C-alpha positions as CSV (number, residue, x, y, z in Angstrom):
1,X,105.0,91.1,75.3
2,X,103.2,94.2,76.4
3,X,99.5,94.1,77.1
4,X,96.7,96.4,78.5
5,X,93.9,95.8,81.0
6,X,91.1,98.3,81.4
7,X,88.2,98.6,83.8
8,X,86.6,100.6,86.6
9,X,88.5,101.8,89.7
10,X,86.6,100.3,92.6
11,X,87.0,103.3,94.8
12,X,87.0,106.2,92.4
13,X,84.5,104.8,90.0
14,X,86.6,106.1,87.1
15,X,87.4,104.2,83.9
16,X,91.1,103.2,84.2
17,X,93.5,101.7,81.7
18,X,96.8,100.1,82.6
19,X,99.5,99.2,80.1
20,X,102.0,96.6,81.3
21,X,105.4,96.5,79.6
22,X,108.6,94.5,80.0
23,X,111.5,96.1,81.9
24,X,115.2,95.6,82.2
25,X,116.7,93.5,85.0
26,X,116.9,95.3,88.4
27,X,114.2,97.7,87.4
28,X,111.7,96.3,89.9
29,X,107.9,96.8,89.7
30,X,107.3,100.5,88.8
31,X,104.0,102.3,88.3
32,X,103.8,105.4,86.1
33,X,101.0,107.9,86.5
34,X,100.4,109.0,82.9
35,X,97.6,111.4,83.9
36,X,100.1,113.5,86.0
37,X,101.8,116.5,84.5
38,X,104.8,118.5,85.7
39,X,105.7,116.1,88.5
40,X,107.6,112.8,89.0
41,X,105.3,110.1,87.5
42,X,107.3,107.1,88.6
43,X,106.3,105.1,91.7
44,X,108.4,102.2,92.8
45,X,106.5,99.4,94.4
46,X,108.4,99.0,97.6
47,X,107.4,98.7,101.3
48,X,109.3,101.9,102.0
49,X,107.0,103.7,99.6
50,X,103.7,102.5,101.2
51,X,101.3,105.2,102.4
52,X,98.2,105.2,104.5
53,X,95.1,104.3,102.5
54,X,91.6,102.9,103.4
55,X,90.7,99.4,102.2
56,X,93.6,99.1,99.7
57,X,97.3,99.2,99.3
58,X,98.9,102.5,98.2
59,X,102.5,103.3,97.2
60,X,103.7,106.9,96.4
61,X,106.9,108.6,95.5
62,X,108.7,111.4,97.3
63,X,106.5,114.1,95.6
64,X,103.4,112.4,97.0
65,X,102.2,111.1,93.6
66,X,100.7,107.6,94.3
67,X,98.7,104.7,93.0
68,X,96.1,102.8,94.9
69,X,94.7,99.3,94.8
70,X,97.8,97.6,93.5
71,X,97.5,94.5,95.6
72,X,95.8,92.2,93.1
73,X,98.3,93.1,90.4
74,X,101.3,92.7,92.8
75,X,99.9,89.3,93.8
76,X,99.7,88.1,90.2
77,X,103.2,89.4,89.4
78,X,104.6,87.5,92.4
79,X,102.8,84.3,91.5
80,X,104.2,84.3,88.0
81,X,107.7,85.0,89.2
82,X,107.9,88.4,87.5
83,X,110.0,91.0,89.3
84,X,110.7,93.6,86.6
85,X,107.8,95.5,85.0
86,X,106.7,99.0,84.1
87,X,103.0,99.7,84.5
88,X,101.6,102.8,82.9
89,X,98.3,103.9,84.4
90,X,96.0,106.8,83.4
91,X,94.4,107.3,86.8
92,X,95.0,107.2,90.6
93,X,94.2,103.5,91.1
94,X,94.5,100.2,89.3
95,X,91.4,98.8,87.6
96,X,89.5,96.3,89.8
97,X,88.5,94.0,86.9
98,X,86.4,91.2,88.3
99,X,87.7,91.7,91.9
100,X,90.2,88.9,91.6
101,X,93.7,88.3,90.1
102,X,92.3,85.9,87.5
103,X,92.2,88.3,84.5
104,X,95.7,89.5,85.3
105,X,97.1,85.9,85.5
106,X,95.4,85.1,82.2
107,X,97.0,88.1,80.5
108,X,100.4,87.4,81.9
109,X,100.2,83.8,80.7
110,X,99.4,85.0,77.2
111,X,102.2,87.6,77.3
112,X,104.9,85.1,78.2
113,X,108.0,85.8,80.2
114,X,111.8,85.9,79.8
115,X,114.6,84.8,82.1
116,X,117.0,87.7,82.7
117,X,120.8,87.5,83.1
118,X,120.9,88.4,86.8
119,X,120.4,86.2,89.8
120,X,117.1,86.7,91.6
121,X,117.2,87.8,95.2
122,X,115.1,86.3,98.0
123,X,114.3,87.1,101.7
124,X,115.0,84.4,104.3
125,X,113.2,85.0,107.6
126,X,115.5,84.2,110.6
127,X,113.3,84.9,113.6
128,X,109.7,85.7,114.5
129,X,108.4,89.2,114.0
130,X,104.9,90.1,115.3
131,X,102.6,93.1,115.3
132,X,99.1,93.7,116.8
133,X,96.2,95.7,115.6
134,X,92.7,96.7,116.6
135,X,90.0,94.3,117.9
136,X,92.4,91.5,118.7
137,X,94.0,91.4,115.2
138,X,97.6,90.3,114.9
139,X,100.1,89.2,112.3
140,X,103.5,87.5,112.5
141,X,106.1,86.0,110.3
142,X,108.3,83.0,111.2
143,X,111.2,81.1,109.5
144,X,110.2,78.6,106.9
145,X,111.6,76.7,103.9
146,X,109.0,78.3,101.6
147,X,106.2,80.8,101.6
148,X,103.3,79.6,103.8
149,X,100.3,81.7,104.7
150,X,98.0,80.8,107.6
151,X,95.0,83.1,108.0
152,X,92.0,83.2,110.3
153,X,89.2,85.7,109.4
154,X,86.1,86.5,111.5
155,X,83.2,88.5,110.2
156,X,79.9,89.2,112.0
157,X,77.8,88.3,108.9
158,X,77.2,84.5,108.7
159,X,77.7,84.8,104.9
160,X,81.4,85.0,105.7
161,X,81.7,84.1,109.4
162,X,84.9,82.4,110.7
163,X,87.1,80.9,108.0
164,X,90.7,79.5,108.3
165,X,93.2,78.5,105.7
166,X,96.7,77.0,105.8
167,X,98.2,77.6,102.4
168,X,101.7,76.7,101.0
169,X,102.5,78.7,97.9
170,X,103.2,77.3,94.5
171,X,102.5,78.9,91.1
172,X,100.1,76.1,90.0
173,X,98.1,76.1,93.3
174,X,97.8,79.9,93.2
175,X,96.4,79.8,89.7
176,X,94.0,77.0,90.5
177,X,92.8,77.9,94.0
178,X,93.7,81.5,94.8
179,X,93.8,83.7,91.7
180,X,90.0,83.7,91.0
181,X,88.9,84.5,94.6
182,X,87.2,87.9,94.6
183,X,87.2,90.8,97.0
184,X,84.2,90.9,99.3
185,X,82.3,93.0,101.7
186,X,79.1,93.1,103.8
187,X,76.1,95.0,102.5
188,X,75.9,96.9,105.8
189,X,79.4,98.4,105.1
190,X,78.7,99.5,101.5
191,X,76.9,102.7,102.5
192,X,79.6,103.6,105.0
193,X,82.2,103.2,102.4
194,X,80.3,105.4,99.9
195,X,79.9,108.1,102.6
196,X,83.7,108.0,103.0
197,X,84.2,108.5,99.3
198,X,85.1,104.9,98.7
199,X,83.7,102.0,96.6
200,X,82.2,104.4,94.0
201,X,82.9,101.7,91.4
202,X,82.0,98.7,93.4
203,X,79.3,96.4,91.9
204,X,78.2,92.8,92.0
205,X,80.4,92.3,88.9
206,X,83.6,93.1,90.8
207,X,83.0,92.1,94.5
208,X,81.2,89.4,96.5
209,X,78.5,91.1,98.7
210,X,76.9,89.3,101.6
211,X,73.8,90.3,103.6
212,X,72.6,88.4,106.7
213,X,74.1,85.1,105.5
214,X,73.0,85.5,101.8
215,X,75.4,86.0,98.9
216,X,73.8,88.6,96.7
217,X,75.9,87.8,93.6
218,X,74.3,85.8,90.8
219,X,75.8,82.3,90.8
220,X,77.0,82.7,94.4
221,X,80.5,82.0,95.5
222,X,83.2,80.6,93.2
223,X,84.5,78.4,96.1
224,X,83.1,77.7,99.5
225,X,85.9,79.6,101.3
226,X,86.4,82.3,98.7
227,X,86.6,85.1,101.2
228,X,89.6,83.7,103.1
229,X,91.3,82.7,99.9
230,X,91.0,86.3,98.7
231,X,92.7,87.3,101.8
232,X,95.6,85.0,100.9
233,X,95.7,86.7,97.4
234,X,95.9,90.1,99.1
235,X,98.6,89.1,101.6
236,X,100.8,87.7,98.8
237,X,100.5,91.0,96.9
238,X,101.4,93.0,100.0
239,X,104.3,90.7,100.9
240,X,105.8,91.2,97.4
241,X,106.4,94.9,98.4
242,X,109.7,93.5,99.8
243,X,110.6,93.3,96.1
244,X,111.6,89.6,96.4
245,X,110.2,86.2,97.3
246,X,109.9,85.4,101.0
247,X,111.0,82.2,102.6
248,X,108.8,82.5,105.7
249,X,105.5,81.6,107.3
250,X,103.0,84.4,107.5
251,X,100.2,84.0,110.1
252,X,97.4,86.4,110.9
253,X,94.1,86.8,112.7
254,X,91.8,89.3,111.1
255,X,94.3,90.2,108.5
256,X,94.2,93.5,106.5
257,X,96.5,95.6,104.4
258,X,97.5,98.0,107.1
259,X,98.4,95.2,109.5
260,X,100.5,93.3,106.8
261,X,102.3,96.5,105.8
262,X,103.1,97.3,109.5
263,X,104.5,93.9,109.9
264,X,106.7,94.3,106.8
265,X,108.0,97.7,107.9
266,X,108.8,96.2,111.3
267,X,110.5,93.3,109.6
268,X,112.7,95.4,107.3
269,X,113.7,97.7,110.2
270,X,115.1,94.8,112.1
271,X,118.2,93.7,110.1
272,X,118.7,90.7,112.3
273,X,115.4,89.2,111.3
274,X,116.3,88.2,107.8
275,X,119.1,87.7,105.3
């Protein structure tokens, strides 16, 4: 069944509504910019359509029409095994909701799902692919019998600090331990983001904010290692831009959207690294 989710765009501060509708087999995940006139509104969620963006994941079509902050929705779609959808959006980014994928999972569970009459595809990793980023950051993907995600984050504020996780994906564990982990930031970075024209819609209702070891949100963290679990949520959403489940082990130090997407592009360019 179709359903809608509405909320604030975390970077634009605009009220955004997204209508999620079923799609035929082999449609893939497609976003449609309903606020755009006279241009191609359709944007296929695919790693080849990713574009540079700050602090979020963006896909755009060949006319430059794009949609930002898709990672939480893509993560939830992957977790529920949904690979054909049309998402109609009345703005340039997806609503942030509570900063997690929890409300999306809840809506998907209520909407139900249907098995379609075509075999699903998957991506089997055959050899290691690795990329490096700034400040010692790196990411790699290795062969595995399922999807594993091993992350190591390191932030200067003791409210986040050094956190590690070794996670093996399953739908049930995702719903229970990953989906409700919220996006996060340090208070010292908030002003810089606003000066850059970002985080205009960011509040304590849709992000965890820490300052010198103190969590500013009422009620504190949802789980002790919420920050690194949210990074897992983000990585799963970005990895689904291959348009299929991955049988591989993803490892990263200081992970981020740009690093994960660079790894995916490198992977897909090397035809000998997967089947």
